N, C-alpha and C positions, 0 to 999 in steps of 0.2 A: 296602729302604732306609728308615731311620727318619726320621720327621718331626722336624726340628730345633726345639729350644726356643730361641727367639731373645729371651727376656725381657731379657737383658743386652746386646743388640746395641749399643745406643747409650749404655751406662752403663759407668762404671768400677767393676769389682768389686775385692774385696780381693785375690783370688788367681786367676791363670790357670795351669793345670797342663798341660804338653805331654806327653802319653803316659799311657795308662790301664792300664799293666802292674802289675808287682809293687810298685814304689815309688809310682807315681802313684795307684794304688788306695788304698793305705794313707794317703797324704797327703790325698787327697780326702775320705775318711771322717773322719779325725781333725780336719781343719781345718773341715769343714762342721759336724761335731758340736759344735765350739767356737763356732759362730755366725758364722763368716766366710763371706762370699759367695764361691763357688768356681765357676769354669768349667773343665771338662776338655776339652781338644782331643785327639782321637784320629784318626790318619790312616786307620785301618782301620774296618771295620764293627762295629756292635753285633749280635752273634749270639744267637740263641735256642739253648739247649742241646738242646732237643727238635726244633727245625725245621731248624737249620743245621749241626749236627754229624752225622757219619755214621761208622759202623764200616767205614771205607774208607781204606786207606793213601794211595792216589793222590789222591783228592778232597781229603783233609784236609791235603795239602801247602800248601793256601791259608792255613792257620793261621800259616804263617811268612811273613816279609817276602820277597817274590819279586822286587821291583824290582831291576834290575841294579846291581851294585856292581863297580867295577874292582878287581881283585886283582893283587898282584905280590909279589916277594920270593923268597927261596930256598924257602919253604914256603907258597905262596899258600893262603889260607883258602878253604874252601867256605862260601859264605854261604847264608842261607835258613832252612829249617825247623829245622835242627839248633841254631841259636844265637840266633834272634830271632823275636819274635811280630808278628802283624799283626792288629789288631782289639782291641776292648775286652777287657781281661784280659791282653793281650800274650803273653809266653811262658808264663805260668802256665796258659793254656788247654791247651797241648800238652806241658808238661813231665811227667816221670815221677812227680813228687810227692816225690822224695827231699828230706828236710828236715833237714839237718845243720848244726851250728854250727861256726864257726871255733874253733881252739884259741888259747890265749894267745900261743903262739909265732908264729902267723900275723901278729900285729900288730907283731912285733919281730924280723923276719928279719935286719936289718942288725946289731942289737945282739947277737943270739944266734948267728947263723950266718955273718955277714959278707957276706951277699948281699942283693940287693933294697934296699928302703928301709923304715924304720920308719913305721908309721902314727902320726898324732897322737892316736889313741885306743887304748884297751886293751880286753881282753875284759870287764873289770868295767864299762866304760862301756856296753856293749851287753847285758850279762846281763839286766837287768830288761826290756829290750825283746824279747830272745829269749823270755823267760818269757811276756810278754804276747802276743806273736804266736802262739806255740805253743798257748797256752791258748785264744785267741780263735778259731783256725781248727780246733782239734781234732786236733793231731798225735798219731799213734799210734806207739809205740816200744817197745823191749825193756824188760824189768824192770830190767836193769842195762846201761849203756853204758860199756865199760871204758876208753875213750880220752878225752883232752882234759880240759876243765874240768867238763863237765856229765855226770853219771852216772845221771840219771833221778831219779824216775819221770816218764814222759811223761803228758800229760793223758788219753790213751786207751791201752788195752792193745795190745800188739804183734799183728801179723797172725798168723793161724794158717792151716793148710793151705797150706804153702809150695809154690811151683811146682816141677816136677821139675828145672828148671835150677838153682834155688836149693838144692835138696837135693843135687844133684850138687856144687855149689860147696862146700857145708858138708862133704861127705864128703871131697873132695880136700884142703880146708884142714885138717881134723881129722888126716888122715894125715901132714901136714907140720907139725903143732903150731902152726898159724896160727889165732888166735882169730877167730870170726865172731859176728855178731849178726843178728837180724831188723832190717832197715833201718828207721830212723825215717822215716815218710811222712806227708805232709799229705793223708792219705786216711783217712776215719773208719771205725772198726771197730764202731761202734755208732751208733744214731740220735743225731744231734747238730745242734741248732738247725735242724731242718727238713731236714737232709741224711740220706739213708739210708745204712746201712753198705754197704761195698764187697761186690760179689758176684763179683769176679774175672773181669769181662768181658775185661780185658786191653787195652782200647783207650785207655789213658791218653794216648798220644802223638797220638791222633786227637781228643782232647777227651772229657771224661766226660759222657755224656748224663744219667746218673742224678744227677749232682752230688755223688757221694761224695768225689771228689777236689776239694780246694780250688782255687779260682781267684778272682782279684779280680773277674772277670766276674759271678760269682754271690754273692760274699760282700761285698767292700768297696764296689764301685761302686753296687749297689742301695741299700746303707745310706747312702752319701753322698747319693744322690739323694733318699732319704726325708728327709734333713736339709736339703734345699734346694739341693744342688749341681746344676749344669746340665751335662749331657754332650752334647758336640757330636761325634758320630762322623762318619767319612768326611770329616774336615777336616784337611788337610795343612798343618802349620805351615811357613811359608817364611822368616820373618824375625822376630827379636825387635826390637821398636821401642824407640828410645831418645829421651829428652828430657833434654838436658844430660848429666849423668853417671848418670842413673837409667833403668832399664827402665820403659817406659810401657805395654807390652802386647805382643801378638803378631799378626802378619799371617798369614792362612791362606787356603787355597783350598777351596771346596766347590762341586762340580759346575761347575767352570770359572769361577766367580765369586770375586773376591777380597774378603775381609772383614778387619776388624780387631777385636780384643777388647782394650779398655783395661783395665789392672789396676794396682793399687798394688804387687803382688808377682808376679814371674814365676818359676815353678819348671819346670825342664826335666828330664823323666824319660823320655827318648826312645830309650834304648839306647846302647851304647858306640860305635856307628857314627853313628846319626842325631843324637845329642846334639852331638858335635864338629862334625858337618856343619852343623847349624843355627847354632851359635856362629860358625863360620868364615864362613858365608854372611851373617851379620848385621853385617859390618864397616861402620864409619862413618869419617868423616874423623878423629874422635877415636880410633877403635879400628881402624886400618887392617889389623891382623893378625887381626881377629875379636874378638868380645866375650870378656871374661874371660881374655884371652890375653897379658897383659903379660909373663908368665913364658915364653911360647913353648911351654907344655906342653899346650895344647888339641890333642887328637888323638894325643899321644905316649904311649908306654908301654902300648900295648894288649897284652892277654894273654888268649889262649884257654886252656882246659885241654887238655893233650894227652889224647886220649880214644881211644887205640888199642883195637881189639877183637881178641880171639883166639878163634877157633872151632875146636872139636875134634869129631871124629866118634866116635860111640859105637856099641856093638853093640846097644844097646836104644834105644827111642824116648824122646827128651827133650821134643820138641814145644815149641819156643821161644815159640810164641804163647800158651801156657797161662798164665793168671794175670797179675797185676800185673807189669810189666816188671822192676822191681828189688825183690827181697824178702830179699836177704842181702848183707852187706857185711863188709869188714875194713878196719881202719886200723892194722894191725900195721906197715905200712911208711910211716907218716905223718911221723914225726919224723926229723930229720937223723941219719944214721949215717955218719960219714966213711969207715968201712971200705968202704962201697959205692962210693966214688969220686965222689960228688956231694952237693950240699946239698939240704935239704928232702925232700919225699916225695909220697905219693899214697894215694888210697883205691881199693880194688878192689870192684866190684859184680858180682854174678851178674845179668846183664842180658839179658832176653828180646829176641827179634827177630822181627818179622813178615816174611813172605816177601819183599816188595819191598825192605825194608831190607837183608835178608840178600843178596839177589841184587845189589842196587846196590853193596854193600860189596865182595863178592868179584869183581864184574865190573870195578870201576873204582878201588878203593882198596887193593887188596892190595899189601903191601910185601914179601912173601916169594916173589917170582917174578912171572911175567907174569900180568896180570889174566885171569880166565876169560871166555870168550865162546863163542858158538855151541854146538856139540855138548857141549863140556866143561861149560859153564855149565848147560845143560839137564839133563845127567846128574847134576850135583851137586845141582841143585834137586830132583830126584826123591827125593833122600835128605835133604831139608830136615828132616824130623822126627827125624833121628838126630843132629843137631848140637846142641852146647851152646856157650855163649858167656860170656866174662868181659870186662868193660870196666874201664879205668882212668880215674881222674880225677887227672891229674898236674899238679903245680904247674909253671907256666911263669914264669920271672923277667921283670921289667919291663926293657925296653931302649928307650931314647929313639928309636931308629931304626924300631921297630915302631909304625906310626902311621896315622892317618886324615887324609887331605888332600882337597882338592877337585880333581877332574879337569876337563879341558877339555870333556868330553862332558856334554850336558844331558839331564835327564829330561823327562817329559811336562809338568811344571810349569814348565819353563824353568830349573830349578836345576842347578848343577853336581853331577854324580854323585859319590858318595863313592869315593875311591881308598884301598884298604886294603892296606898293605904289611906283610908279616910273614915273619920268618925265626926258626927256633929257634936258641938259643944252645947252646954245648957242654954246659953243665950240664943243659939241658932234654933233650938227646939221650941223655946218659948215664942220666938218670932214666928215660926211655922204655925204653931197652934193658933196664934192670933190671926194670922192671914187666912187660915182655913175657916175660922169662925166668920171673918168678914166676907169671904167669898160665898160662904153658905148663906149668910144673911142677905147678900145682894141677890142671889138666885131665888131665895124665898120671896123677897120683896117683888121680884118680877113674876111671881106666881109659879115658880118651879118647885119640884119636890127633889131635894138632894138625895141622891142614891149612891154615888161612887166618889170616894176620895182616893186619888192615886198619887202615891209618893214618886217623886222624880227629881232629877237634877239636870242642869245644863250649864254651858258656858264655863268650862274649867279655866281657872286663872292661877297665877302664882307659880312658885317653884324656882324663880331666879330674881327675886325682888330687887327693886332699885332702892338706893339710899345713899346718904352722904358718908356713912361710917363703913369702911371696908370690912370691919369685923362683924357687921350685922346685916350685910347685904351683898349682892353679887355684882350689880352694875351701878354706875352713877346716874345722875338725873337725865343724861343723854344716852342712856342704854349702853354705855361703854364699860367693858369689864374692868373692875378694879385691878385685877391681877395681870391681864394680858391686854395691853393698850390698843392693839389693832384687832381685837375681838369684840364685836358688838352682839348683844342679845336683844332682840326687839320684837316682841309679840306679847300675848297676854300673860306670859310667864313672869314679866317684870312687874306685874300689878302688886301693890303693897296691900291693898284691901280690895274687896270685890264690889262694893257699892250694892245698891238694890236695883240696878238697871242693866239692860243688855249692853255688852262691852264693845261692840264692833266700832262704833264711832270713836271711842277713846283709844282703841288699838291703832286705828288709822291716824288719829291726830298725833299720838306719840311717835308713830313712824315718820310722819311728815316733819315733825320737830327734829327728830334724829337725823333725817336726811339733810335738813338745813345745817345742822351742826357739822356733819361730815363734809358737806360741800364747802363750808366756810374754812374748816381746818385744812382741807385738801388744797384750797386756793392759796393758803398761806404756807403750804408745805409743812404743816405742823402735825400731820398724822404719821406715826412711825410705820 
C-alpha cells in the first residue's frame, strides 16, 4: 500500500478528480501540465506493472471492480472485470487495447436513423483530440482504414505476425467478400517513449507487464505527478461536498478514516455505475434527488455493448491464447441498412480467449442450449486448442428505464450499493441476431463447426448524458454540469449513444477536449 501524499490535506486545490482511469488520467496530466493544483482520488490501489501484475487469469480478476452491485431487468448485466476497472489506470490496465474512433453518424443517430438521441457535438469537434491522443500514446494501425471518417495513417505501423485466430477470421471474411483490417491498437509496434514493442505475450487482459500496451497507469498518471499532481490511491469517494450552489470538495475514506479534500473544481470520472452512484449519494436539502439531477437523468440511459461470442471447432489447432487478443476486425456491418430489419450496427473482432474465459463462457453464458458442466465441460476443454472465436461490439440504444439507482443494501463504507437495471430493446435483439448469424457464417466459411454462442456484454456507458437542454441531460457539451457550474462529469457516463465500437479512444478524446475548456476558462478566471 502506497504512502499517501497529504500535502494538500488542509488546503483548497484548484481541481480534485475522482477516478484515475482513461478520462481521469488525461485530465490529471493536462490540468497539472497547465499549472493547476490537482488531487486525484482513486478507490483502488496503485500497482506496479512488474510487481503486481501477473500472467494469471484468475489472480488478475482483481483488476476489475469486484464490489457487489445489485442487478435486475430482463437481461441483468454481469458486473466486474469485463466492464470496469479497479485501481490506478482503471479499465485501461486490463482492456484489449482496441483503439477505434466513433463515426460521424454515431453523433447523429436521431437525425440520420430516427433512433437514440443526437449528441451536442460532432465528429469534427473530437477529431483534433483523437489525433492528439493517438499520437501521444503511440497507436498502431493499418495503412488504410476503410470505414468512418478517419482512414489513416496511424502514428505507428500495423501489427505483423497475426495470431492464428485472426488469420482464420480473415480467411472466412475473404470468402464472404467481407473487408478486414489489422485492428488499430494502443499497443506499440516499435520503441516509443520508453515503452518496448509488443512481443505477443497475449496477457493484455491481465495487464501488460512490459508496458507495450498503453494505460494511464504508466503514461498519464506518472506525467501528471511529475507536474505536481497528487495521487491518493485506496481512497473511496463517498460524497461531493457543497457550499451554497457550488461544489466545495470531496469526502472520502482511507483505511477506515474519513477525510475531505477541498477544491475549487470537482471532476467525477468514476465509471458509468460509480459516477451516478456518487452523485445520487450526494443529495442535499437543495438537491434532494442527488447532484446534477434536476433533469432526472442521472443514472438513466445506461448502455452496454452487446458482446456475444461465437466459438467454432476446427480440424486444426487455433490456440486462442496465442498473441494479442484482438488483431483483426471488420466494420462492414457498422452503418444502418434497413433491409436487415434494425437500425445502427456493429463491429466484429477476431478475439482470442484464455482457458478460464472460454470455460466460464461455455459453462454459464451459452445461449444456444444448456450450459456445459461436468463431464461435457471437461471433454470440451480438452479440445480448447481447436476452437476459434469471433466477438461482436454491438450498438445498444439508450432507454430511460435502463438505469443506475441506489439500493437499500449498504457496502462496507456504509454507502447504498448501486442497483443496475438493464433490458435489451427489440432493435438491440434484432441486431444481435444478425451479428450472430454473420459471425457463424464467417466461422463456417473458414471451415469451422459452430458449437457455442455465448451471451455477453461489455463497455458500460451512459447514466449522465451530455446535451444542450438541461431538462433532458446532465452535462453540457464540455461535460460541465447544468446544475452545478464547478462540477464536471467526464467519463463514459456522458455518452448519449453507445456506437458499435470500443469506447476508450472517445472517452479520452472527450477528456482532452474538456481539459482544454477548463484550462481556457481558468486562464480567463471564468470558472466559478
